[in-house]
C-alpha positions as CSV (number, residue, x, y, z in Angstrom):
1,M,0.0,0.0,0.0
2,Q,1.5,3.3,-1.1
3,I,1.7,6.2,1.4
4,E,1.3,9.8,0.7
5,I,4.3,12.0,1.4
6,K,3.1,15.5,1.8
7,G,6.4,17.2,2.3
8,L,10.1,16.4,2.3
9,C,13.0,18.5,3.7
10,I,16.3,18.2,1.8
11,S,19.7,19.1,3.3
12,S,22.6,19.3,0.9
13,S,25.7,21.3,0.6
14,D,25.9,20.7,-3.2
15,S,23.3,22.4,-5.4
16,D,23.7,19.9,-8.2
17,E,23.0,17.0,-5.9
18,Y,20.0,18.9,-4.4
19,Q,18.6,19.5,-7.8
20,L,19.0,15.9,-8.9
21,I,17.2,14.6,-5.8
22,E,14.5,17.2,-6.3
23,K,14.0,16.2,-9.9
24,L,13.8,12.5,-9.0
25,I,11.3,13.1,-6.2
26,N,9.1,15.2,-8.5
27,E,9.1,12.3,-11.0
28,L,8.2,9.6,-8.5
29,S,5.9,11.6,-6.2
30,P,4.8,14.8,-8.0
31,N,2.4,15.9,-5.2
32,T,5.2,16.0,-2.6
33,K,6.2,19.5,-1.6
34,I,10.0,19.9,-1.2
35,Y,11.6,22.3,1.3
36,D,15.2,23.3,1.7
37,F,16.8,22.8,5.1
38,T,18.4,26.2,5.0
39,D,14.9,27.6,5.2
40,V,14.2,25.5,8.2
41,L,17.1,27.2,10.0
42,E,15.1,30.4,9.6
43,D,11.7,28.9,10.5
44,F,11.6,25.5,12.1
45,T,7.8,25.3,11.8
46,I,8.4,24.4,8.1
47,L,9.1,20.9,9.5
48,E,5.5,20.6,10.5
49,K,4.8,20.3,6.7
50,C,7.4,17.6,6.3
51,D,7.2,13.8,6.8
52,F,10.9,13.1,6.4
53,I,14.3,14.8,6.2
54,L,16.8,13.7,3.5
55,T,20.5,14.4,4.2
56,I,22.7,14.2,1.1
57,G,26.4,13.4,1.5
58,G,28.4,11.0,3.8
59,D,27.5,9.9,7.2
60,G,28.8,13.2,8.6
61,S,26.0,15.1,6.9
62,V,23.6,13.8,9.6
63,A,25.8,15.0,12.4
64,W,26.1,18.4,10.8
65,L,22.3,18.7,10.4
66,V,21.5,17.7,13.9
67,G,24.3,19.8,15.4
68,I,23.4,23.0,13.5
69,F,19.7,22.6,14.3
70,F,20.4,22.2,18.0
71,Q,22.7,25.2,18.0
72,K,19.9,27.3,16.4
73,Y,16.9,26.1,18.4
74,G,18.3,24.4,21.6
75,T,16.3,21.2,20.9
76,V,16.1,18.3,18.5
77,K,12.5,17.4,19.2
78,P,11.0,19.0,16.0
79,L,13.2,17.0,13.7
80,K,11.4,14.6,11.5
81,P,12.7,11.0,10.7
82,I,16.0,11.3,8.9
83,I,16.9,9.4,5.7
84,P,20.6,9.5,4.9
85,V,21.2,9.6,1.1
86,V,24.8,8.7,0.7
87,R,27.2,9.4,-2.2
88,P,28.3,6.2,-4.0
89,Q,32.0,6.8,-3.1
90,S,31.2,7.1,0.6
91,V,31.4,4.2,3.0
92,G,28.0,5.0,4.3
93,F,27.2,2.7,7.1
94,L,24.1,4.7,7.7
95,K,23.1,4.6,4.0
96,Q,19.4,4.1,3.4
97,M,19.3,5.6,-0.1
98,D,22.0,6.0,-2.8
99,L,22.7,9.2,-4.6
100,E,23.1,7.2,-7.8
101,E,20.0,7.9,-9.9
102,E,18.6,4.4,-10.4
103,R,19.4,3.2,-6.9
104,F,17.8,6.3,-5.4
105,K,14.6,5.5,-7.4
106,I,14.5,2.0,-5.9
107,G,15.0,3.3,-2.4
108,F,12.4,6.1,-2.7
109,T,9.9,3.6,-4.3
110,D,10.4,1.4,-1.2
111,L,9.6,4.5,0.9
112,L,6.4,5.2,-1.0
113,N,5.4,1.5,-0.7
114,N,5.7,1.7,3.0
115,K,8.6,-0.7,3.1
116,F,10.4,1.0,6.1
117,H,10.3,1.4,9.8
118,I,11.4,4.2,12.1
119,R,13.8,3.7,15.0
120,N,15.2,6.2,17.5
121,R,19.0,6.5,17.6
122,T,20.9,7.8,20.7
123,I,22.6,11.1,20.6
124,L,24.9,12.8,23.2
125,K,24.7,16.1,25.0
126,S,27.3,18.0,26.9
127,T,28.0,21.6,28.1
128,I,31.5,22.7,27.2
129,C,32.8,26.2,27.9
130,E,29.3,27.3,29.0
131,Q,27.7,26.2,25.7
132,T,25.6,23.0,25.2
133,Y,26.3,20.8,22.2
134,V,24.8,17.6,20.8
135,A,26.7,14.8,19.1
136,V,25.3,12.3,16.8
137,N,28.6,10.3,16.7
138,E,31.0,11.0,19.5
139,I,32.4,13.3,22.1
140,F,36.2,13.0,22.4
141,L,38.3,14.5,25.2
142,M,41.9,14.4,23.9
143,S,45.3,15.0,25.5
144,S,47.4,14.9,22.4
145,P,50.3,15.1,22.0
146,H,50.9,14.5,25.7
147,L,49.7,11.7,27.9
148,G,46.8,12.4,30.3
149,Q,45.1,10.7,33.2
150,F,41.4,10.0,32.6
151,T,38.9,9.0,35.3
152,V,35.5,7.9,34.0
153,S,32.5,7.7,36.3
154,I,28.8,6.9,35.8
155,Q,25.9,8.2,37.7
156,H,24.0,5.6,39.8
157,N,20.5,6.5,40.9
158,D,20.6,9.4,43.3
159,E,24.0,8.5,44.7
160,G,26.0,10.7,42.4
161,Y,28.9,9.6,40.2
162,H,30.8,6.4,40.8
163,P,34.3,5.9,39.2
164,I,34.6,2.8,37.1
165,T,38.2,3.2,35.7
166,T,41.2,5.5,35.8
167,T,43.9,5.1,33.2
168,M,46.7,6.9,31.3
169,A,45.9,7.6,27.6
170,D,45.9,10.1,24.8
171,G,42.1,10.5,25.0
172,A,38.8,9.2,26.1
173,M,35.8,8.9,23.7
174,I,32.1,8.3,24.2
175,T,30.4,7.1,21.0
176,T,26.8,6.4,20.2
177,S,25.8,3.4,18.1
178,L,25.8,5.8,15.1
179,G,29.3,7.0,16.0
180,S,30.6,3.4,16.5
181,T,30.7,3.0,12.7
182,G,33.0,6.0,12.3
183,W,35.9,7.4,14.4
184,G,35.4,4.8,17.1
185,L,36.4,2.1,14.7
186,S,39.7,3.9,14.1
187,Y,40.4,3.5,17.8
188,K,39.7,-0.2,17.9
189,G,36.1,0.2,19.0
190,Q,33.3,-2.1,17.9
191,I,30.2,-1.4,15.8
192,N,27.5,-1.1,18.5
193,L,24.1,-2.6,17.7
194,D,22.5,-1.8,21.0
195,E,20.7,1.6,21.2
196,D,20.5,1.3,25.0
197,S,24.2,1.6,25.4
198,V,27.2,3.8,24.4
199,E,30.9,2.9,24.1
200,L,33.8,4.2,26.1
201,I,37.0,4.0,24.0
202,F,40.4,5.0,25.1
203,A,42.9,6.3,22.5
204,G,46.5,5.3,22.9
205,G,45.9,3.9,26.3
206,I,48.6,2.1,28.2
207,H,48.4,-1.4,29.6
208,S,45.6,-0.6,32.2
209,A,43.3,1.0,29.6
210,A,40.1,-1.0,28.8
211,N,37.2,-0.1,26.6
212,F,33.7,-0.4,28.0
213,T,30.1,-0.7,26.8
214,L,28.0,1.5,29.2
215,S,24.3,2.0,29.8
216,R,22.7,5.3,28.8
217,K,23.4,6.9,32.2
218,P,25.1,10.3,32.7
219,I,28.9,9.9,32.4
220,K,31.7,12.1,33.8
221,I,35.2,12.2,32.4
222,Q,37.9,13.9,34.6
223,F,41.3,14.8,33.2
224,K,44.7,15.5,34.6
225,L,47.5,16.6,32.4
226,K,50.7,14.6,32.6
227,N,52.9,17.0,30.7
228,T,56.7,17.2,30.9
229,I,56.9,20.2,28.6
230,I,55.4,22.6,31.1
231,N,58.3,23.1,33.5
232,K,60.4,25.9,34.9
233,N,62.5,26.2,31.7
234,T,59.6,26.4,29.3
235,L,57.7,28.9,31.6
236,N,60.8,31.2,31.5
237,I,61.0,30.9,27.7
238,Y,57.3,31.7,27.4
239,Q,57.5,34.8,29.6
240,K,60.6,36.0,27.6
241,R,58.8,35.6,24.4
242,R,55.8,37.5,25.6
243,K,58.1,40.4,26.6
244,Q,59.7,40.3,23.1
245,L,56.2,40.6,21.6
246,G,55.4,43.6,23.8
247,L,52.9,41.7,25.9
248,D,52.4,42.0,29.6
249,E,53.8,39.2,31.9
250,D,51.4,36.3,32.2
251,L,50.3,36.1,35.9
252,D,49.3,32.4,35.5
253,P,51.5,31.0,32.8
254,T,51.0,27.4,33.8
255,S,47.2,27.6,33.2
256,T,47.8,29.4,29.9
257,L,50.1,26.7,28.6
258,E,47.8,23.9,29.9
259,I,45.1,25.4,27.6
260,A,47.6,25.4,24.6
261,Y,49.2,22.1,25.3
262,G,46.5,20.3,27.4
263,S,43.2,18.8,26.5
264,R,40.8,19.6,23.8
265,V,37.2,18.5,23.3
266,L,35.8,17.4,19.9
267,V,32.1,17.0,19.2
268,D,31.5,15.1,16.0
269,G,35.1,15.9,14.9
270,R,34.9,19.7,15.6
271,I,37.0,21.3,18.4
272,V,34.7,23.1,20.8
273,G,36.8,23.3,24.0
274,L,40.4,23.8,25.1
275,G,41.9,23.1,28.5
276,T,38.9,21.1,29.7
277,R,39.4,19.2,32.9
278,E,36.0,17.7,33.5
279,L,33.2,16.7,31.1
280,E,29.7,15.5,31.8
281,I,27.9,13.6,29.0
282,D,24.1,12.9,28.8
283,S,22.9,10.2,26.5
284,S,19.2,10.3,27.2
285,D,18.1,12.0,24.0
286,S,17.5,10.4,20.6
287,I,16.5,11.3,17.0
288,P,14.3,9.3,14.7
289,F,15.8,7.4,11.7
290,V,14.1,5.8,8.8
291,F,15.2,2.2,8.0
292,L,14.3,0.9,4.6
293,H,13.6,-2.8,4.3
294,S,16.4,-3.1,1.7
295,E,18.7,-2.7,4.7
296,S,22.2,-1.2,5.2
297,I,25.1,-3.2,6.5
298,V,24.3,-2.3,10.1
299,D,20.6,-2.9,9.6
300,K,21.1,-6.4,8.2
301,T,23.5,-7.3,11.0
302,L,21.0,-6.0,13.5
303,K,18.2,-8.1,12.0
304,L,20.3,-11.2,11.9
305,T,21.3,-10.9,15.6
306,K,17.7,-10.1,16.5
307,Q,18.5,-7.0,18.3
308,P,15.1,-5.4,19.5
309,D,14.1,-1.9,18.4
310,V,14.2,0.9,20.9
311,K,10.6,2.0,21.7
């Protein structure tokens, strides 16, 4: 039984790709009204006229859309179910439709024929430098190029945070199931099929480092810099250089250099914080995704392992 799609929102950074998808949709569903996501950023009520959102590009296009929408409106609740349309050259673990013309027609016809289901996917939220961000893929507290000590705790009922591990590493990453197919894999994480969990992955950890699968409870990461570069000699050099540049003496040079050489926080690959010593991450929110019955790699594995959908 065919469904009627009254409206679709398209997000694309490439005008040619946008026009191609617009043309194909007009051929397959001429009564469907198409809206540009850039207009949604001016007026989110446009989404009330849409049944779905198509993101065109790689897997990162979804992270960009969700992140920019949250920065604009402070919520993700108005977002409609997202359908990633992935370029043929992209890996596209999230792929539900292909940008190649004939394959797109097959996928969109499945959508019209009601051969899909909707599942909520976990996202992360954290306040960094007094600004709140959401991450579709991961939040990464890094201490590169110098080793740091990371203590990870989880919140238990009303008892506050309880430490679960402390280790020396180059960074600590929390990934969602969506993010587990991306950067997390580069750091020896696993593709996570369980929407009720997130992954803790240590980058460049020493012998005591261990990755964990954690429930969707609030997580705290605390960081201490173990940095041999910031010492009496480098502090003297730093102050001399400031004087040469005509700058006033730094009254707290250690803290300044810890910002420059200490930690940095990346949200979906974008640096949003420097010198962060503590990070709290909330994984209670989610966004809706469309899954076509033609199935992506992850969807097929999920089906074969009989992983239940998140309600």
